[in-house]
N, C-alpha and C positions, 0 to 999 in steps of 0.2 A: 313685218306681220303686225297688224293692228288688232288690239283687243277691244272689241266693242262692249258697250255697257251690259247687254244681256249675258254675254259670255262671261264677264267678270262676276255677275251676280251668280251664275250657275257654279263657277269655281268657288265662290265664297260659300255657297250652300253646301257644296261637296266637302269642303274643309270643316264646316260646322258639323257635318255628319261624322267626319273623322274624330273630331273632339268628343262627340257623344260616345263613339265606340271606345275611345281611350277611357272616358269616365266610367263607362260600364265595366271595362276591364279592371280598372282600379277598385271599383265596388266589389266585383266578384273575388278578387284576390286580397281584399281587405288592405289595399295599399293606399296610404293617404300622403299627399304631398301638400304641405302648407302653401297657400297661395294659388293653387291650381283652380279652385273653384272661382276665385276672383278673375282669373284669366278667362275661364269659360264664360262667366257673366259679362266680362268686358267685350269679348268677341260677339256674344249674343247682342249686346247693345249696339255694337258697330253694325251688324247685319240688319237688325230691325230698324235702326235709325236711318241707314242708307235706303232701306225699302220705303220708309216714310217719305224721305226727301226726293226719291226718284220716281217710284211707282204711284204713290198716293199724293203727289205734289199738286195735281190738278183738281183735287176734290174741293168742294165749297163747304165752308170758307177756307181759303188757301192757307191762311197763317196757322191754322191748327195743326195740319200734318207737318208743316215746317217747323213749328215749335217743338213738337214731339220728337221729330227726327234730329233736330239740332241738340236737344237736351240729351238724347240717348247717345249721339256721337260724342258729345262732350264728356259724358260719363264713362265712355270707353277708356281713355288713357288714365283717368283717376283710379279705375278698377285695376288696370294693368299696373299702376304704380303700387297700389296696396298689395297686389299679389307678388310683386317684386320684393317688397319689404318683408312680407311673411315668408316667402320662399327662401330668402337668404338669411332670415332671422336677424334683421337689422334692429338694433337697440335704440339708435338715435333716429328720431323722426324728424328729419330736416323738412319734411312737408309742413310742419307746424311752426316754422320759424317766422319771425315778423316779415322778412323779405318775401317768402312764399305766400304768406297771408295777403301782403300788398299785391302780389301778382294775381292771387285769386280774386281779390276785389276788382282789379283792372280787367280781368277776364269777364267777370260778371257784367261790368258796365259795357264792355265791348259786345258781349252777347245780347244784352238788352238793346243796344244800338242796332245790332244786326237784325233783330226781330222786328222792332217797332218803328225804326226810322228809315233804314236803307231800303230803297226800292230798285235801284239800278243793280243789274247782276254783277257788273264788274266791281262795284264797291262792296257788294255782299261777299264776293269772293275774297276781297282784300281783308275785310274784318274776319271772316272765317279763317283765312290763313294766319292772321295775327293771333287769334285765340289758340289755334293749334300749335303755333310756334311756342307760345308761352308754356303750354301743357307739356309738350315733348322736351323742351329745354329742362324743365324741372325733373322730368323722369330720367333723362339721359345724364344729368349732372349727379344724380343720386349715387350711382356706383363709383364715381370718381371721388366721393367723399369717404369712401371705406376702402382701405387698402387690402382688407382680408377677403374681398370678393373677387372671384375669378371673372375674367372677361368672357362671358358666354354670348352666344349669338344673339340672344334677346337684347342685351345691352348694346351690342354693335348695331343691331337693326334700328333700335330707337335713336341712337346717335346719328346714324346716317339719315334717318328720316327728317331730322331737323333741316338739313341743307335745302331740299326742294321746297319745303314750306316757307323757310326764310326768303328764298329766292322769289317765290310767288308773292310773299308779303311785300318785298321791296318793289317788285314790278307794279303791284297794285297801288302801293303808296305813291309811286311815280305818276301813275295814272290819276290818282286822286288829287295830287298837287298840281295838275295841269300840264304834265309832260307827255301827254298822250300822243302827240305828233311824232316824237323821237321813237316811240316803241309801239306805233299803231299796229304793225303786223303781228306783234306778240300778243298785244291785248285783244286783238280780234280773235285769235285762237283761244286765248284763255277765257273768252266770254262764252265759249261753248260749254258743253258738259264735260270738258277735259278734266276739270278739277274733281268732279264726282267720280269720274272713271279712275283717276289716280287714287282717290280715297278708298274705293272698293278694292282696287288691286293691292293697295297697302294692307288693307284688312285681311285679304287672302294670304299675303306673305306672312303677316304676323301670326295667323292661325297655324300655318305650317311650321313656323319657328317654335311656337308653344308646343306643338305636338312633338317636334324633334327634341326639345329640351326635356320634355317629360319622359320620352323613351330613352334618351342617351344618358340621363342622370340615374336610371334605375340601377345600373351596375355600380355606379359611384356610391349610391346610398346603401346598397347591400354590403359593399366592402367596408363602408364606414361603420355600419352596424356590427359587422363581424369583428372589426378592429376594436370597437368599444366592448363587445362582449368578451373578447380575449383579454383586454386590459382588466375588466371586472373579474374575470376568472383568476388572472394572475394576482390581483390584489387580495382576493379571497384565499388564495393559496399562501401568500405571504403572511396574512393574518393568522391562518392556521398554523404555519410553521412558528411564528413568534409565540403563539399560545402554547404549543407543545414545548418550545424551549423554556418557557417561564414555568410550566407545571411539571417539567421533567422530574424534579426532586419529589414532588407530591405523588408521582406515579411510581417511581423506582423504590421508594422507601417501603410502602405497604407490600409491594410485590416481593421485595427481598425478605420481608418478615414471613410472608406466606411460604416462600421457598424454603426458608430456614426451618420452619415448623414441619413442613412435609419431609425435609431431610431427617429431622429427629424422629418423626413417626416411622419412616422407612428403616432406620437403624434399630428401633426397638420392635419392629414387627417380626412375626415369625416367618419362616421360609414359605409357608403355604398362603400367607396373606398378600394378595396382589393389589389391594386397594391403595396402600401407602406408596407402592412403587408407581402405580398409575398416576396418583396425585403429584408425585415428585416429577415425573416426566412431563406432565401437563404444565406445571408451573415453570419448569425450565424452558419449555418451548414458548410459553407466553412471555417469559422474561426476555428471551432472545428476540422475539418479534417486536416487543415494545422498545428494546434497546436499538434495534435497526431503525424503527420509526423515529426515535428521538435523535439518533445520530444523523439520520437523513435531514431532519428538520434543522439540526444545528448546522449541518454543512450548507443548506440553502440560505440560512440567515447569516451566514458568515462567521458563526461562533467557532467553528472547527474548520481548519484548512488542511486538506490532504495534499501532500506532495509525494512525488515518486522519487525514490532514492535507490541507487544501485547497492546491491549487497551480495555477499558471497555465501554460497550454500555449504561451504565447508565449515 
């Protein structure tokens, strides 16, 4: 089964619609995922850039839609990278290291060469693949530098995507350096719009993976938030118990004084006077309640240890 270019464009637009629906669902449920907007913007750049490169490529002057399409497609992996950094909460930005800055400068030179110098389609494909190889190598190496990141499908897809791009780059390099006779049947096929078809198909798969990652991580995030809320509640409970343990003397001493005064009033009261007896019962009940609370706090903080021992009822 061969996927033709219009079919891939339709599939890409359908997955764009899927991303829009997911974004609307996130807005309605007030659910925010760091980096998801960058992923949406990246896939939008991919689709619009491919549209400029394929549908509007014959407009005059020719170089304007190609420059726009190339710029948008090159912006796509950069936005995906930024979304990956924000989604996983990476603190170390390897994207700004001198090595990556050097690669970025090399990408810029290759892009300018692609736009203003190259006229042959085969050479344009070679430089195009070279730029994409650098971009996706940088994206795929990022998760490998952080051990705390789980290997999700997005990382796997980006890593696998390097292989066909590097292969295409090597084939084009061989063609560029004069070995066209040895691989003439391969370069003939690659000189068609096969590269653009593969690019659109890759964008379609990336969008599906983004949607899958968004939906599959919902339960993980809810579970993590519940775990954090539970830890916060347990910490608050420990603070409360520690506070009660520290102020137990300040609570028991005034209450014991009030209970003693109520007992003295009850002894001196007449038989018909119910108020002193009601006061004494209330203070005793309050004293038992506070003692139970303080003893429970002492048990939870480890100040008091309760052990079961056998005893005889005789």
